[in-house]
N, C-alpha and C positions, 0 to 999 in steps of 0.2 A: 830539059827534064820534065817528065809527065807530071801534071798537077791535076788533082781532083777538083770538082766543083766546090767553090768556097762555102756552099751551103750544106755540104755533106758532113755527116757525123758518124764516128765509129763509137759504138757502145761496147766496152770491153769489161766483161764480168770476170774478175780475177786478173787485174792488170797492174799489180804492184811489183811483179817480178816475172822471170821466165818468159814464156811465149807471149803472154799478154802485154807485158811491158815492152818487149822487143817489137811487137806489132804496133803498139802505140807510137813508138819512135819512128818506125818506118813510115806509117801513114801520115804522121804529123809533118814529116820532112817532105811529103808530097801534097801538103795542103789540106788534109782532112782534119776536121775538128775532132777532139777526143773527149770522151766521157768515160772515166775509169771508176769501177766499183771494186772495192777491195775490203779485206778484213784483217787488220794488223794491230798489234799492240802499240800503245803510245810510245813505248821505248824504242820500237823498231822504226818509227817514223823519221827519226834523224838520219837513217840510212836511205829511206825511201824518198823523202821530200826532195833531195837534190835531183833525182831523176825526173820528178814532176816539174821541177823548175826548168830543166833542160827542154822539156816539152813546151812549156810556156814561151820560151825564147825563140821557138820556131815561128811564132806569130799567129798560130792558130788558136782558137778558143779551147780552153781546157777546163773541164769540170772533174773533180775527184770526190768520191764519197767513201768514207771509212765506216762501213756499216754491214749489217747482216744481209747478204744478197739472197739468202734463202727464205727470208720472212716477207710476207705480203706488205708489212709496214715499210720495210726497207725498200722494197721494189717500188712501192707507190711514191715514196719520197724522192727516189731517183727520177722516175718518169715524170712526176709533176714538175720537178725543178727543171729537168731537161726540156719539157714541153714549153715552159715559160721562157727558157733561154733561146729556143729556136726562133729564128727570124721567120717572116711570112713564108719564105721559100725553104727554110731549113728542114731537113729530113734525115732520118737514120739510114745510112747506106749499108752499114755493117753491124751485125751483132756477133760478137765473138764470145763464146762461153768457154772460159779457161779456168774454171774453179778446180783446185786441187785439194779437196776436202774429203778424204776417205779413210776408212779404218783399215789398219794394217795388222790385224791379229790373225793368228793361226785358227784353223777350224779344229785341228786335233793336235795334241802334244807331239813334238818332234822327238822321236825315240830311235829312229833308224841309225845304225852305226855309220860313221863317216867313212866312205870308201877311201878317201885320200889318206886317212890315218893308217889304214891297212896297207896301202901301197908304200907309204913312207916307212912303215915298220919293216916291210920286206926289203926295201932298198937299203935301209940301214944295216940289216942283217947280212945282206949280200956284200955290201961294201965294208962291213965290219967297222962301222962308225956309230957314234952315239945318235940314237933316234931323235932325241930332243934337239940336239945341235943341228941335225939335218932339217928338221921341221922349222927351226928358227931361221936357218939360212934361206930356205925356200920362201918363207914369209917375208923376210927382209928384201929379197930380190923382187918379189911380187909388189911389195909396197913401193919399191923404187921405179916401178913401171914396166916390169917384164910380164906382159899380159899372158903369154902362153902358160905361165905357172898357176893360173887361177884355179885350175882343177885340183891342184895339190896344196893350195893355201888354206889357211884356217877358215872354216865356215862361220857364218854369223851366229850370234846368240839369239835365241828365240824365247819369248816370254810364254813358257808352257802353262803358266798359271792364269793367263788372261786370254781366253778364247772368244771367238766371235759369238755374239748372241743376236737376238732378233733386232734389238735397237741399233746395234752396230750396222747391220745390213740395211735397216730402214733409213738411217741418216745418210749412209753412203749412196744408196740408190737415189735418194732425193737430190742430194747435192750434185752428184756427178752423172746421174742418169736422166732424170726428168725435170729438174728445175728449169732447164732451157725452155720447156713447153710453157711454163708460167710467164717467163719473160717475153717470149715471142707473142703469146696470146695477148698480153696487155699492151705491148707496143702496137700490135695490129689494131686492137680495139680503139686505141687512142689516135689512130691514123698518123703515126709517126714515121712509118716506113716510107722511103723514097719509092718511086715507080719501079725502079730496077735495083733491088736490094739483095743483100747476102746475109745468110745465117750460117755461121761456121762454129764447129766445136772440135775438140781434140780427143783422140783415142790413142791407143798404144798397142804394141805387139802383145801386151798382156790380155788383149781381147780374145786371143785364141791359144796362148801359151800359158801353162800353169806355173806361175811363179809362187813359191811358198810365201804365205801371208798376204797374198794379193787377191784372195777369193772375192771379197766384198767389192773391191774396185773393179775387178774383172767383170763381175756381174753388172756393175753400174755402166761399164763401157758397152756391154751388150745391149743394155736398155737404151743408152744414148744413141747407138747406131740404129736401133730399131725405130725409135721415135723420130729420129732425123729423117729416115726414109719416108715415114708417114707425113711429116711436115713438108717434105719435098713435093709430095703429091697434093696435099690439101691447101698449101699456101701458094703453089705455082700460079694459079689463076690471078693472084694479086701481085704478081711480079717479084715474089720472094723466092730466091734460089737457096736451097739448103744442102750443105755438104759437110762431110766429116773429114778431118785431116788425121791421118795416122803418122805421127812423127816418129822418127827413129829414136833410139836411146839417146837422151839428152841430159847433160849434167846440170840438173836443176835441183832446187831445194826439195821438190816433190820426189824426185828420184832418190836423193840421198836419204830420205826418210824410210825407204824400203830396206828391210834387212837383206843383206847380200848385194846391195847396189854396187859395191866395188867389183864384185864378180860379174854382175850384169854389164857394167861398163867395159870390162876387159873382154868379155865374150863378144860384145857388139863391135869393138874396134877390130878384133880378129876376123869377124865375119864380113865387115863392111868392105866392099870393093874399093872404096875411097880411102880406107885406112884410118878413119877418124870417126868420132861421134858426130851426131847431128847437133847443131847449135840453135838456140832460139832465133837467131837472125836468119838461118836457113828457112825456118818455118814462116817467119814474118815476111820474107821475100815472096813466098808462094801465096800467102794471104793477100799481099799487095796485088799480085797478078789477078787473083780471083775477084778483087774488087773493081777491076777495070771493066769497061763496057763489053769488051771482046769475050769475056768469060761467061756471058749471060746464058749460054746454052749448057753449062755444066750444072747439073742438078741431080740430087739424090745419089751422089758418088762418094766412095771412100777413096781419098786421095793420099797416096803414100809419099811422104817427104822424108826419105831416109838414106839417100845416096845408094840405094840398092841393098841395104842391110838385110832386108827380108829374104833376099834370094841368095845371100852369101852362105 
């Protein structure tokens, strides 16, 4: 089994669940030390801490910080502690920015009639059956996993009285768009990067498809991809390779927070040539490959990890 240099560290920003946690487990199992930054309530820690304990049992060094990764104070605390923890030869091999902190409000109230309701009404009239009974039957079948019915199932409820404002956009753009610049800048200035290091972040199909209530996050993803290209150019002379991973639709807490996520999942399964959703482990496996020496010439790329979902 391939093992990384024992002095290598992965700094995972947003590592208590989803892609970040899956990556931590994958890299720890191959000998890379792990530093996780996350922001979770105290009550949630009883579910999260067992996963951290599994990491520690792999034998690598593990640091975890439950703090605000968006603040300069939090960032300094992490990097100062990590710097002191590193041995003389210890360096950061990977920075993975996996924060899922975005606002999911509409820009405008949703008032358009639901086309599925019109179709169900016509079907009920044609079949001479009760419209509500037909709608309930379709919904029950969809809930049981019959994905092709997603276009006829009930659509999600949207909060029409809470629309995106400037502060919503600002916070989302910072968290998921350019916070990565602040981390990479400070790590570089503190000379914590290894000679051959990686910076990776995560985007989604929502970077070019308009999902309702996803406007702020979609804008942040566009910013993220743009600044990552710039980092790929400006940090390349220092041995830092910067890439963005576009994961397929994955059943994570972040996805479930999106109104209509059930329909997004159903559509993705139907489109995907492999017939299933992407998993956090699928993405973690590719991140592991990108951390190997042989991937050093991959820089400034958008790498799709979706089983072919985007072409389905």
